[in-house]
C-alpha positions as a printed Julia matrix, in Angstrom:
57×3 Matrix{Float64}:
  -6.13   4.62   19.71
  -3.78   6.29   22.13
  -2.37   9.67   21.23
   1.16   8.62   22.22
   2.03   5.38   20.42
   4.68   2.86   21.45
   7.64   2.96   19.01
   7.12  -0.67   17.92
   3.42  -0.04   17.25
   4.28   3.09   15.3
   6.79   1.15   13.19
   4.18  -1.54   12.52
   1.6    1.03   11.41
   4.15   2.82    9.21
   4.93  -0.42    7.37
   1.23  -1.16    6.81
   0.76   2.4     5.53
   3.52   1.97    2.96
   2.05  -1.33    1.73
  -1.26   0.29    0.77
   0.29   2.68   -1.76
  -0.06   2.16   -5.51
   2.79   0.69   -7.48
   5.05   3.26   -9.24
   3.78   4.46  -12.63
   6.9    3.29  -14.47
   6.17  -0.37  -13.6
   3.19  -0.43  -16.02
   5.14  -0.33  -19.31
   7.67  -2.7   -17.75
   5.02  -5.29  -16.89
   2.28  -4.86  -19.52
   4.06  -3.2   -22.47
   4.33   0.38  -23.7
   0.83   0.89  -25.19
  -1.16  -0.6   -22.31
  -3.21   1.68  -20.05
  -3.54   0.01  -16.66
  -4.08   1.56  -13.24
  -1.02   1.29  -10.93
  -3.14  -0.14   -8.1
  -3.81  -3.22  -10.21
  -0.46  -4.83   -9.42
   0.08  -3.5    -5.91
   0.99  -6.35   -3.57
  -1.2   -5.53   -0.55
  -4.44  -3.59   -0.94
  -5.95  -2.33    2.29
  -8.17   0.58    3.24
  -8.69   2.08    6.68
 -12.45   1.82    6.07
 -12.69  -1.69    4.63
 -10.06  -3.84    6.37
  -8.7   -3.48    9.88
  -5.2   -4.51   10.98
  -4.73  -7.34   13.43
  -1.79  -6.66   15.7
């Protein structure tokens, strides 16, 4: 990829980068109940890794 990225491309990549983060820790008791131990990545909307899945666009 080019060293200098077009602003629209950079914005696109930034959005995709934010979507791959885990859900906040406080959402677990809210969704599953107080005593439940669940990993935050379990209910993250979009799961993507730079190794596994490439971005089309």
